[in-house]
N, C-alpha and C positions, 0 to 999 in steps of 0.2 A: 259387114262392118257397116256402120248406120249412117247413110248419107246426110253429111251434118247441114245441107242446104234447108232438110225439114226444120231445124231448129233456128230460130231468130232471139238474139240475144238482148234483154233490157235492161241497161243501167239506171238505178235511180241516182239524179244528182245530189240527190240530201233537201236539204230546209236549211235554216239560219244558221247550223253550226256554232251554237253559241259557246259550246264547250271549248272551241278552239280559238276564240277571241283571243287576240285582234287579228291572227290572222285569216281571219274570216271577215274580217273588217271591210274586204275590198273585193274579196271573190268568194266564190261556190267554196263548200270543201273539199269536194275532187277536183278541184283544181289548184290546191296547196302543194306548190313544192317539195319533193322529196328526194334525199339521198344527191341531192347538190344537182342534178340535171332533171331528173322527172317529175311530173305530177302524178295524185294517187289516182287520176282518171289512168294512167296508162298500165295499171295492174291489171283490172278486171278487161280493158282495152286487148293488149296482150295475150293474155289469157285465150278469151276469145278468138284472136287472130290463129294462135297455136294450134287452137283446136278446128279450124276451118269453118268456125260462123262466119259466114259473110253478110249476115244481114244483122244490124248493131242498132240499137235506138236508144239514146240517151235521154233522160228525160231531166228537163230542168227549170228553175222556175227562181230563185233567188242571187242576186250578185251574179249573174250568171255571163257576162261580156267575156271576161277572160278565158274561163271553159267554154266557152264557143269559139272564143278566137284561136284556143289552141287546140281544138279537136279540127276545124276547118284547115289550119294550118300543117297539122299532121299528118289525120286517117283520111286523103283525098282517094278517091276509087276512077281510075281512066275508065274510058266509056266502053273496055274489050270488057270490063267485071261485070260480073253477074250480080254480086253483093253491094250493100250501100251502109252508109254510117250515115244517119238520120239524127236532129236535133229536134227533140218534140217540146216547146217551152209551154208553160203554162198560159194560158189566154182566155177570155172572154168567149163565151159563143153564144147562140141564140138558146140552148140550154142550160147552161150555166155560166155565170160571172164570177164564180170562187178560185182563190187557189186552190193547190192540193190538197186535201185536208190528211192526208197520209200517205204511205207506201201503196196502198191497194188504190186508194183514190186515185192517186197519180196516175195508175194503167187504168183505170176505168175510163178518167177523162180522156183519156188517147185511143179508145177503142176503136175508133175508126179508123187513124192510122195503122195501128198495129193489126187488126185484122185485114185491112187489104196486103199484107205482107204473104199471107196466103201458106203461114208456118202450121206445119203441126203440132209443134212443142214450142213452146216459151218459157228460155232461164231468165228467172228475174236474178239480178246482181244489185249490191251496194258499189257504189264508188268512193269508198274510204277505207278500205281492207287491203293489206299487204299479204299477199300469197299466192301460191304459183300452182294452180289444181288442173287436172286433165278433164276438161269439161265435156269432152268425146266419150270417156269411160263413165263418166256420171250421168249421160244420156244413154249408155247401152245398158246400164245397171237397171235404168229405170222401166225400158222397154222390156228386158229379161225378167223383172217382178212385175211385170205386168201392172206398173203402178198410176195411181191417176195424179197422184203427189210424189216428189221424191224431196228432200230437202237435206242438204249437206251437215254432218253433224261433226261434232270433235270433243273427245273424249277429255275431261276434267275432274277437277278434284271437288270435294265436298266444301271445301274455301272457297272456289269459284263460283259455286254456283248459287248465291244472292245476289249475284249482279248479270245472272244470264239468262235466257230461255230455255228452261232443262225441258229435254225429251225423253220419254220412256220408250225404249225399244226391247220387241220380246225376239227369243233366238231368232226371229227369221227377221229381222229388222223392221217389222212394223210398228209402227208408233202407234201405242197406244194411249199415252197421256201425256198431258202438255201443262207446265206452269209457267208463266213469266216472273222470273226474279224471285224464286222462293226463299223465303225467311226461315220455316221452323226445319229444325233439326231433323226433327220426327218426318216430316212432311219429303226433305229431303231424300231422307231416307229410303222410303218409299219408290220414290222417283230415279232410285240406283238399277241402269240397265245389266249392272257386272257387277254386281255382289262380290266383295272381297277383293276389287281390283284396285291399281294405286289410283287409278282415276276410272271410277263407278259408274261416274252418271256422264250424261250426250247434251251436249250445249247446242244450239242452230246456229250456226254462222250467216244466214240471214240469205243465204242462197236455196233456191226453189226452181224446181222444174215441175211445170204443167204439161197437161194435152192442151191445147189453146182452146177448143170449145169447153172443156171443164172451167177453165180459168175465168172466162167471161160472161161462163153461164154462174159462174160464184161471185163474180162481180156485180151480178144484177140485183144481188142480195147486201141489207145494211153490213156495214162494217168497213172502214176508212183505213186498216192496218194489217198488212199480211199479219206481224208475228201477233196479235195484241187479238185479232179477231178473226181473219179469214182461216189461218192454219188451224186455230184452236176448234174451231166449228166445223172442219172439214173429218176432224177424228173424229174415229166411229162410224160415219157416214160415204165415207172414200177409204180406198185404200192408199193410206201416207205411209211411205219409205222413208227409212235413214239412209244418206250416203255416207260411210265413217269416212272423214277424212282424218291423217295422222300428220300430216305436213304441218309445216310453221304457218300460223295463219295470226293475224292484231287487228283489232277493228281500233284504231287511230282515232279512236272520239275524244280524247283529253291532252290537253298542253302536255303533260305529263306522260304520256305513252306516248304522242309524237315526238319528244324529245328523246326519248330511252330507245325507242325504235332507232333513230335517224343514226345517232351515236354507237348504236350496236352494230350497224354496218359498216362502221370505220374502224370496228376493231380486228383481231389479225385473222379470225374465223367466226362470223357471222350465222347465223343460224337462216338466214334467209341470203341466197346467193347469187348477187348480181354478175356473176362471171361464167353463167352456164351457156355454153356455145351453142346449146340445142335449144333451149327456150329463154332468148334475151328478151328484157324489157326494151320494148317500142318507145320512143318519144322524136318530138319535133328537132329535125337535123339542124344546126346553129352554123357550120361551118365558122367554129371557131380556132383560134390558133393554138398550139399546146400551151399550155403551164408553164410559166417562167419562174422558179425558184433561185433566188438571188446570193442567200446565204441561211443561216440562222440553224434550225433543228425543227424535225417533223417527225412525229411520232404517233402511230395509228393514225392516220388523216384520210379521208377521202377528198380528194383535190378535183373538182370539178374542171373543164375547158376553159380556158382564155382569163386563166387568173394570172397576174402579178403579183406574187411576192417578195417583197426586200429580206433586210436581216432580221428574222423575227422566231420567236417559237410558238411551235403550234402542238396540240398534245389534243388525241381523243377528240376530235371535231370535226363535221362536215362542212367543207369549203365549197359554195356552188358557183355556177356559170358566171364569170366576167368580176370574180372578187380582186377587190386592190387591199394589200393589207401592207402598211409601209415601216418603217424601219425600228426596230428595236418594240417590237406589240408581243404581247403573250397573249396567246389565246388560247384557252383553254377547257374542256369539256363544253364546247358551243357549235351553235350551228349558226352559221352565217349561208345565207339564201344567195349573196350577191348581187349581179346590178342586170337593168335591160338595156344598159349601154354604158359604150366609153367615153368618157369626157375629152373633149379635146383642149387646146392650149387658150382660147378662147373662152370655152368654160371656165375655166380654173383660172383665169384671170379675173372673170367676174365674178367666182367663189370669193376670191383674193379681196378686191374691190368691196364688198358689201359684208365681208366678215363671215362668210358661212365656209364650213368645213367643205373638201372635196367627198367625192362617192367616196364608202370603203372606211377603212380602220386608220387612223391618222396613228403620226408617229409617239411612241411610248405609251401607247394606250395599253391598261391591262384589263382582258375580260374572262371572265369566269363562269360558267354556267349561265349562260346566255341565248338566246334565239334574236337573232339579229334578219330580222326580216329585207323584202329586194330594197335596192337603191337607197338603204340608210345614208346616214352621213355622221360618223363619229369623229369626232375630232380630236386635237394631239393631247397626251398625257387624261385620258379618261379613264376611269375606272369603275370597272361595274362587276360585281361579287354578287355569288349567289349566297341565300339566306333561306334556309329550310322556314323557317316562323315567320317570313315578311307576309305580311297580310297582302289578298288579293286587292288588284286595283277595282274600284266599281267598271261596271260593265259599260257604264253612260259615255267611258273615255278616262275618267280619273285622268291621270296627268298630261292625254291627250291635247294637243293645242295650246298648252303650258310652254316655256322654254327649255323643261327638262321634259322630252318628249319620249315616254316610254311606259309599260304595263306590267305588272306581277301579277303572275298566275303559278299557284302551286308550288312556290317559293323559285319558281324559276324569271328573272327578266327578259320582257320581249321587249325589243326594239322597231316600231312597229313599222310596215312598207314606208318609204319616204320620210321617215322621221329624222330628225337634226338630235345631235346630243353634242353640245360646246364645250369648246375646249377647258380642260381641267375639271368638266363633271365628274363625282363621284354618285355611285349607285350603290 
């Protein structure tokens, strides 16, 4: 069995995350809340911990304060543990004054720190994917195949191919061709690894395992992105092998996918199991009380810790930490991320004095098809309805900063973090 101390995990913290705006207006994409109580970064971190990878570096650069705070509070190591979790933020140095220019450039710019770990193998991971993978098995198959580079791949259909990086594998799992987001049907057919199968193509999952020496040798050459430049340039010159993964995997890259994946986890039999006793998803313990439900109706709801729900109707929804939902509220097919604090009597008195709603959802409100970010204040009698044809709000902010504080993305209404929706508003 492979000694996993020889493997270092490198998690890429991502760039601006514009496709997840406004959830990324104040936080990095890996820090976006997931399934009520987690954050996206908890997925690769948990996978690393279960695999026995005890050296983990997280590379960050944009809106990273909340991500840093979560990592420091959650993944601490004591003095008797040989491993570490290290945050490597983009910085100016005597040799570079630029931001990371891509996934490969981020690793290149942290070469000194990463090489000091002395790891024989380096596992490159994204910080915004949802899946549960056995990295130990991945690494052992990499060594057994005597590969220079291994890439996690997943079978996909021809319909999926134009939105993914497609890799062609031979019968020995060696990758012979790569094309990013192929559009031509004839070319897609040429890239089939399993002709005749329901899912004949192999898509890159953005998970790479390198011999560390080779990784930094390749990074000494031009090329700032693994998927677009480094990996395609390696095929033919090195032994690049595909590691087939047939489990659940989602790239949570857009508001629509974020919304759908979260709601699926509230279903009776979700494809991603949060209740796996042998491979739990780790996150920061918050020592909150159990949630209190005082009446109403709840159906297919993922309800997190510390919530207070009065006589409300909630269906097909995810309810985050410390969520407050008042009487006669209807919440349908929505994500409520909750709150960072509980308001006390003094806070509520001040809210009443200045005409500001309390944190949470006020009485008599109807909300359907929405994402409500943390600390949002939704007044009494507010109506929010989904509308598939609703135009997107301009990314510059649109409604943000006005009296009605909301954003539209892909037909979904998002109430941003700390936003205020006054009593009686209809959206």
